N, C-alpha and C positions, 0 to 999 in steps of 0.2 A: 458249420461256421457260426460263431457266437458273436453278437455285437452288444455293446453296452449303450444304454440310452439314459438321458436325464429327463425326468418327468417334472414339468413346471406348471402347476396350477395353483391359483390363489382364490380361495373361496371368499364369499361375502362374510360379513361378521356373524351370520346366524349359525346354521347347522354345520357340523364337521363333515368332511369328505370321508366316506366309509368304503368306497370301492373304486378301483381304477382298472381298466382293461385295455388291451390293444389287439389289433388284427392287421393282417397284410392284404391289400388289394381288394378282397371281397368281404362285405359286412355280414357276419353271421347273425346279426340282431342284437339289440341291447341286452346285456347280461350274459350273452353266449360267447363273447370273445375271451381271449386268454387273460386271466386275472393277474394283477400286479400286487404283490404283497407289500403292505405298509401299515403304519400305525395311524388310526383315524386322527385327523387334524384339520384345522381350518386352512392351513397352508401346507402344500406338499411340494414346494418348488425345488427342494433339494433331493428329491427321491431319484434313485437310479435303478435300472433293471436291465437284465440281459435277455436277448432274443436269439433264437436259432434260425439262421438263414439258409441252412443246408438244403431245405426242401423248396426254396424259392427258385424260380427260373433266373438265368443270367439276364442282365439288362436292367431297365428302369422298373422299380417297384415303389409302392406307397405304403408307409406305416401310418396307421390311424390310432389315435389316443382319445379316451374320454373318461370322465369320472361321474360318480353318483354321490349325492349327499345323504344324510341320515333320514331325510324326508322322501327318499326314493326318486328325487329329481336328477335327471342326467344333464351333464354339461354339453356344450357344442362339441362335436367330434373334430378334433384337430388332426392335421395330416402333415406328413413329411415325405418328400420324394428322396430316393437314394438309388444309387446304381450298384448292382451286384456284378462284379467283373466276370467276364467270360474266362473259362479255364485257359490259362496261358499255354501257348504253343512253343515248344522249344525252338530257339532260333538256330538256324544252320549257318555254316560259314559262307562268306561271300567268295565266289570263285571266278567272277568275271565282272568287269566294268567297261563302259564305252562312252564316247561322247560324239556329238555331231554339232554342226553350226547351221542354224537357220532351218534346213530341210531334213526331215527324218527319213533315213534310208531303210527303216524297218528294224524291228527288234533283232539284235544280234548282228546287224550289218553295219553298224557305225564303227568309228575308229576305236581300236582296242586301247584300254588303259592298263598297263602292266600293274599287277598286284604283287608286291614283293614279299608278302607275308600272309599267313592264314588267319582270318579273323572274322567275327560277325559284326565288326564295327570299323569302318574305314573313313571316319569323319576327318581324320588328320592327314589323309593321303594327299600328296602334292604330285602333280603330273604336268608335263609340258603340253601345250596346245599349238598345233600347226595352223598358221593363218595364211594359206596359199591364195594369192591373188583375190583377196576380198575387196569388194568395192569400198570406197570411202563412205562412212556413215555408220548407222546403228545396226548391230547384229545381235544374235542370241546364241549363247553357248548352252547346250543341253547335256546333262550327265545322268546316267542310270547304272544300276548294278544288278547282278543276278546271284541268288543264293545257290547252294549245292543241291537243293531239291528242285531247281529249275524255275523258281519264282523271281520275276523281275520287279524292281522297285518302281516308284513313280519317277518320271523324267523331270529332274529339277533343271531350272534354267537361270541364266544370268545374262543381262544385257551389257553390251560394251560398244564403244565407238572406235572405228578404224579410221585413222588419219594417215593419208599417204603423203601429204606435204606438211611441213612444220615451219611455216613462216612466223616471224616474231609478232607477238600480239601488240596491237596499237595501245598507247597509253590512254587511261581514263582522264578526260579533261573537264568534265562537267558533272555536277550532281545537283539534284533538285528534289523538293518535297512539296506535297500538298495535303490538305486535310479534307476528307470526305469526297469532294467533287474534283474531278480531273479537268484542269484548264487546257490540257493538251501538251504534247511533248515540247519541251523548251519554254513553256509559258508558266511553269510552276515556280515556287520560291527557290532561288539559287542558293547553294551552299558552297562557300569558298573552299577550294581544295587545291593542292599542288598536284600537277599531272603525274600519274604513277600507273604502273601495271596492276597494282592492287591497293584498294582503299578499305580493306576489311576492318581495320582498327580505327577508322576515322570516327570522330564524334562531332556533333553539331547541336545547336540550340534551336528549339522550336518556339515560335511566337504563337501563343494561344490567346492573346489578349482580345482578339475579335471573335473567338469561338465561344458559343454558349456553353453553359455547364451541362454535363452529361457525357454519354458514351460517343466516341468518335473513332474514325479509322484514319491512321496516318499512313500515307503512301510515300515511297521514295525510290529513286532510280538514278542511273548514271549513263553517260554517253562517252564513247571513245573519240579519238582524234579523227576517225573516219566518219563520224556522225551517226554511228550505230548505237541504239539505246539498249540497255539491259532490260530484263524483266522488271516490272514494277512490283516491288516488295511492299508489304503492308504489315501493320501491327495495330492493336487496339489500344486506345488511350482514353482515360477518364479525366475530365476536368470537373473538379469538385465545386459545389456551390459555395459562395462566400458564407462563412459562419461567424457567429459572434465569438468574442474572445472567451476561451474556455476558463471556467472558474477554477480557483485553487482547490487542490485535493485536501480535504479536511478530515477524512475518516477512512479507515481501512479495517478489514476483518478477514479472518481465516477460519477454515473448518476442514475436517478430515472425513472423507468418504461420503457423508450424508449432509445435504444442504438444509440448514434449519430455516432458510428464508432470508431475504435481504434485511440487514439490520439486526439479525438475531444470532450471528456467528460470534466467534471469539474476537473481541475488539483489539485493534492495534492503534495505539496513540500516535498521532501525527502532528507535526507543526505544519500549518498551511503552506502548500507548495504546489508549483505547476508540474513538477516532475519528481517522482519517487522511484525512478528506475533502479537506483543503487541502494535502496532501502533494504536492510537486512534485519531479521528478527529470529529469535530462537523458537523452535517448534516443540511443543509438549506432546510426546508420543506415548506417555504412560497410559496403561489400561487398554492398549490396542492388542489384538490377537496376532499371533505369528502369521506371516504371509505378506502379500502385496497390498498396499494402501495408496490412496490418492490424497494429496494435499491441495487445497484450493485457496486462492486469495483474490480479493477484489477491493476497490476503493470507491469513494463517493466524493463528488466535488461540492462546492458551496451552494450549488443550485439544486442539490439533492439528486443528481444523476449518478447512477452507478456505472462503473467500468465493466468491460467483459471480465468474466471470472477466469483467471489463469489457473493452470493446474500443473502438477508434477506428481510423479509416482515414487514410492520408496518401499523397501522391504523391511519387515520386522522378523528377526530370527529368534530373539529371546524377549518375551514381553516384560515390561517394567510395571511394578505394582503401583496402585493408587491408595490413598489420596496423595496428590502432588500439586504444588503451586509454583509456577515460574512466572517471572516478569518478562513480557515479550517486547515491551517498548516503553521508552521514557522520552518526553518531549524536550527536556532540558537537562544538561549535564555540567554546565559551567554557570553557576548561579551565585547571586548575592543573597545575604540574609533577607528574609521576608518575601522572596520571590516565589511565584507559583509555577508548578509544572504538572503535567498529566502523566499518570502511570497506568498502563494496561497490563492485565495479568490473565493467565489461563489456569484455571483450577479444575483438575480431574478428580473424580470421586463424588460422593454425596455429602451435601452440607444441609444441616437442619434449619428449620425456621428460627429466626432470631439470631442467626449467625452474623458475625461482623468480620469483614476482611480489613486488616489494618496494614498500612504501609509503614515499615520501620526503617529509620535511618541509623547507620552505624556511627561510631565516633570517627575522628580524623584518621585513625590508623586502620579502619575497616572492621573494627571489633564490634560485635553486637552484645557485649557484656551488659551494657546499659543502653539499650536502643531508645531512640526518640521517635514517638509516633508523629508522623507528619501528615497523616490523612487516613480516613477510613470510610467504609461504606457498608450499609446493611444489605446483604445479598446472599444468595445461595448458589450462584454460578459465576462464571468468568465475567469480569466487568472492568471499568476504568475508575481510578481514584484520583481526585483532585488533591494535590499535595502542596504544602506551604513550608518552605525552609524557615527555621526559627530566625527571629529578627537578629539576634546576636549569636553568631555561630563561630566556633574556632576556625580560623582560616586553615585549610588543608587540601590535599590533592588525592586522598585515597578513601573518600567516603563511598559507602555502598548502600544498597537498598534491598529489601526483601518484603514479601507479603506473608502475613500470618492470619490464620482463621481462629475463631473462638469456639465454634460448635459444628463439628469436632475441632479440637485444638490441633492445628497442623502448622508446622513451621516451614514456610516455603524456602526454596533454594535461593541463595544469594545471587542477585543479578550480576552478569559479567561487567556491566557498565560501571565505570568509576566516576564519581562526582568530584569536581573541583569547586569548592565552596569558599566564599570570602565573607568576613564579617561586614555587615551593613553599617556604614557610618551613620550615626544617629545623634543629632543635636536638637534638643527640645526647643520649641518656640518659647520666647521669653519677653519680658517687658523691662526696659531701662527707663528710670525716672530722672527727669531734669527738674530743677526747682522753679526757675523763672522762664517766661517765654523768651525765645531767641537763643537760649543756651543750646550747646551741642553735647554729644556724648562720644566717648572713645570706645569703639566696639572691638578693637584689635585684640584685647585680652579677655574678651567676654567668654570665649570657649577655649578649651585645650584642643587645638587642631594639629598637634604634632603628628607627623606621618601621613597627613592628608594634603592634597592639592585643594586650595580654597580660592574663592572669588566672592567679592561683596557687590551687591547692587548699588551701594552708596559710592559716589565718586571718591570720597575721602572718609573711609570708615573710622579714622582717628578723630574726626570732628564731624560726626553725622548729625544732621538737623532732626527736629521732631518729625515723626512719620513712621512708616513701616519699611524696614530694610530687610534684605534677604542675604543669607550666607549660603553659598553653593559649595558643597564639599564632595571630593572624589577620592575614593580609595586608590592609592598608588599601585595596587596590585594589578595583575593582567586584566581582570574583569572590569576594573574601573567602576566599582559600586558607588552610587551617588546618593546624596541627600540634600534637602533644602530646609533651612531653619528661618523662621520669620522673627524678626526683632522689632518690637514697637517702642519708639522713643516718645514719651509723653510726660505731662505733669501728673502727679499723684493727687487726686482729689477724693477726700473722704467725707461723705455727707452723713451726719448723725441721723439714724433711723429709730434707734431705741426700741427695737422690737423684742429684745430678749431680757433686758434689765436696764438699770440706770448707770451701769459701770462704763466709764471711758475705756477701760482696758479689756472689755469683752469685744473680740473681733467681729462677732455676729451682729453687733449693733451698728456697724459701719457699712456704707454702700460698697466700698471697695474690698470688703472682706478681710481687712487686717487693721490692727491697732495703729493709729497715726505714728509716723516717724518724723524726723527732722526735715524730710522731703515732702511731707503730706500737707496739702492745703485743706484745712478743716472748715467745714460749713455746718453750723448748728442750725438745723431747720426747726420751724415751729410746728405745733400740732402733732408731735410724736407721742407714742404711748407712754414713754418714760423720759424723764428729764435727765439730760447728760450730767453726770456727777464724777468729778475727779476726787477720789477718796482714798483708795488703797495705797496709791503711790503717785508721784508727780507724772505729768504728761509732757510730750514734746510735739512740735508741729512747725511747718514752714510758715504758716499763717493761720489765723483763726478769724472766721466771720460768723457773728451771731446775728441771725436774721430777725427782723421785727416780730415780736410775739414769742420769740424763743428764749430759753433760759439755760445757763450753764452754772452748775453749783460746784463749790470746792469744799472739801473737808478741811478740818483744822490744819493750817500750815501747808496745804497742798497748792501746787501751782502748775501752769503749763508754760514751758519755755518755748518762745517763738524766736527762731534763729534767722529767718530770711527776710529780705526787704525787696519784695517784687512789686512792680507796678507796670501793668495792671495785675490784679488778682483774678484767679479763675472764677467764672460764674457757675451757678448750679443749673 
């Protein structure tokens, strides 16, 4: 008899294991047992060997195993118990069977059971049993059989109840329950029921409000119309302690076969949620060997607490090659321009130092002929990329995304997810100038808002007073992308600073950063580095104030046209 065994020893990191040996039952001494052939190694957990059991006695035996390292040091002697079966005896046919009730009349003297066929197995045999004048109550039926070589089986028995009268059962009229301590029959908490012969499918609610948290025993019983009580049944219940509200789940990760430790597995991007029971993600199985594997997944809440690690198994028949990059989760798929989303990916294979993973966005048709980089990360393993949709993006419903690497250059598989993107409405902040105090401005034609839903903070945008007003715009598409523009209504005041030159027409010389117009109230201040000079061409202004000690010069024939008549004028 030959048996195969698997040898499983793991050595410390130092010397190799150079010898392994085994023996049965009696130790012949270190180095004197049967040697096991293997290549010297620090780990021999996958070694197998055959043993000859033909010389061992039938019954319980013990296999012993041990190893020795290159320094001559022996391991602990491990042992394994096993049973060597006794030589089987050929079964003979059963030629007789008999039964008796309660009292054994002796082997061969009980009531004969006819056997209509020859067999060494009569487990399906059905036979009638005579119940002559048995008393009412519990009885025992015994059955045994005999083989052709005269050997009798064990007498098997079955209990049964003999009823001589069959009165109608009274209806169940009361049911009650209690927790832990029995208050006495009829004094427990009553459960409303309709009188019936059977209440097996009845349900009822239990009040545990006054029961402390922990393990308890629930008891329940019923009584019939004659006042007879049933057996008191029981079951174990647990009342949990009040707990604080669970935090949102903010992170998840997955791994295959070997756990790299909490927080170190392949990331799965999540939107914060209380429940991710229906969350699905693609699993990257490239690089795995043929055979059975296990996939694990777990999540973490905003308090930093990890869930139980769930698992499932799958089989690989044909391995897929690496390197390979797939997107396993995206936190946003219906987005406006300028919006941010997270993308997690699983990269198999080896990536060198200095490698960059980049998230690429296709065009509106799903083509990557001219991809847009929406985010990247310097890394050499699976990670998460924070991505931003371009501010102005062509509205479309078939955008796709993928991840590529730089070192080595690998183009990842296109994610199954389809993006719906909308151009973000964008209206720049601006300033509208009035000439005199108290004037209003018409803002209704300030922007081209065709195709957008709009609202103004000003009650009458056609006659808005001085101050800051807001324009709220919404894209009429499904996503409703929004923007807010600030419009300042004010007087334009330009104070001469003369820091660059003497020229009136140099915008850098003015405090407001532009050459005065017919709406600009000009103030010529004293003590400037350069005197204000109107020379190259004429100037214009809403008003001109020359402060004491200040000077304004004009070239031959030059002038400043003042067109407004405001009272009062702005102060500096």
